[in-house]
C-alpha positions in Angstrom: -49.2 59.3 50.6 -52.0 60.0 48.0 -53.6 57.0 46.4 -52.6 58.1 42.9 -48.9 58.1 43.9 -49.3 54.6 45.4 -50.9 53.4 42.3 -48.2 54.9 40.1 -45.4 53.3 42.2 -47.1 50.0 42.2 -47.6 50.0 38.4 -44.1 51.1 37.7 -42.8 48.2 39.8 -45.0 45.9 37.9 -43.8 47.3 34.6 -40.1 46.9 35.6 -40.9 43.3 36.8 -42.4 42.5 33.4 -39.3 44.1 31.8 -37.0 41.9 33.8 -39.0 38.8 32.8 -38.9 40.0 29.1 -35.1 40.5 29.2 -34.6 37.1 30.9 -36.6 35.5 28.1 -34.6 37.3 25.5 -31.4 36.0 27.1 -32.7 32.5 27.8 -33.8 32.0 24.2 -30.6 33.7 22.9 -32.6 36.0 20.6 -30.3 37.5 17.9 -27.4 35.8 19.7 -27.8 38.1 22.6 -26.6 35.7 25.3 -23.3 35.1 23.5 -22.8 38.8 22.9 -23.4 39.7 26.6 -21.2 37.0 28.0 -18.3 37.6 25.6 -18.2 41.4 26.2 -16.6 43.1 29.2 -19.6 45.6 29.1 -22.2 42.8 29.0 -23.6 43.6 32.4 -24.0 47.2 31.5 -25.8 46.2 28.3 -28.2 43.9 30.2 -28.9 46.7 32.7 -29.6 49.2 29.9 -31.8 46.7 28.1 -33.8 46.1 31.3 -34.0 49.8 32.2 -35.1 51.0 28.8 -37.7 48.2 28.5 -38.7 49.0 32.1 -39.5 52.6 31.2 -41.7 51.4 28.3 -43.5 48.7 30.1 -44.0 50.9 33.2 -45.6 53.5 31.1 -47.9 51.0 29.4 -48.8 49.4 32.7 -49.7 52.7 34.3 -51.7 53.8 31.2 -53.6 50.6 31.2 -54.3 51.0 34.9 -55.6 54.5 34.5 -57.8 53.6 31.5 -59.2 50.6 33.4 -60.5 53.0 36.1 -63.1 54.5 33.6 -66.7 54.0 34.6 -68.7 51.6 32.5 -71.5 53.6 30.9 -74.8 52.0 29.9 -75.6 54.5 27.2 -74.5 54.6 23.6 -70.7 54.6 23.1 -70.8 57.3 20.4 -71.3 61.0 20.9 -74.0 63.0 19.3 -73.5 63.3 15.5 -72.0 66.7 14.5 -73.4 66.6 11.0 -76.8 65.2 10.3 -76.5 65.3 6.5 -74.0 66.5 4.0 -75.1 69.5 2.0 -73.4 70.4 -1.3 -71.8 73.8 -1.4 -71.2 75.9 -4.5 -67.7 77.1 -4.9 -67.2 79.7 -7.6 -64.3 79.0 -10.0 -62.3 82.1 -10.7 -60.2 82.9 -13.7 -56.6 82.2 -12.9 -54.4 85.3 -12.3 -51.5 86.3 -14.5 -49.0 84.8 -12.0 -50.8 81.5 -12.0 -50.8 81.3 -15.8 -47.1 82.0 -15.9 -46.4 79.2 -13.4 -48.4 76.7 -15.4 -46.7 77.7 -18.6 -43.2 77.1 -17.1 -44.1 73.5 -16.2 
């Protein structure tokens, strides 16, 4: 299996693990009365699963993105690119007389 696929699977599992811990903390501290809502409902298990799964998707994406960005080589040079503009130069823009249609629009306002 390619190394990139292994890294992806590893980081997705880490992300879903973090999501499980996050949902457990939400339930443990009864945030927004979540524990009471889950235990009192017949669809509480489904709600916890969906909460874990949706947070898992987000945390897995963030975890993988962090892992990919951490692979960047540490450069020793300047962190900025070459400047595109050395100095700003004023540019003359001729002002034209407004057309008949523009004058009519202004008069209607």
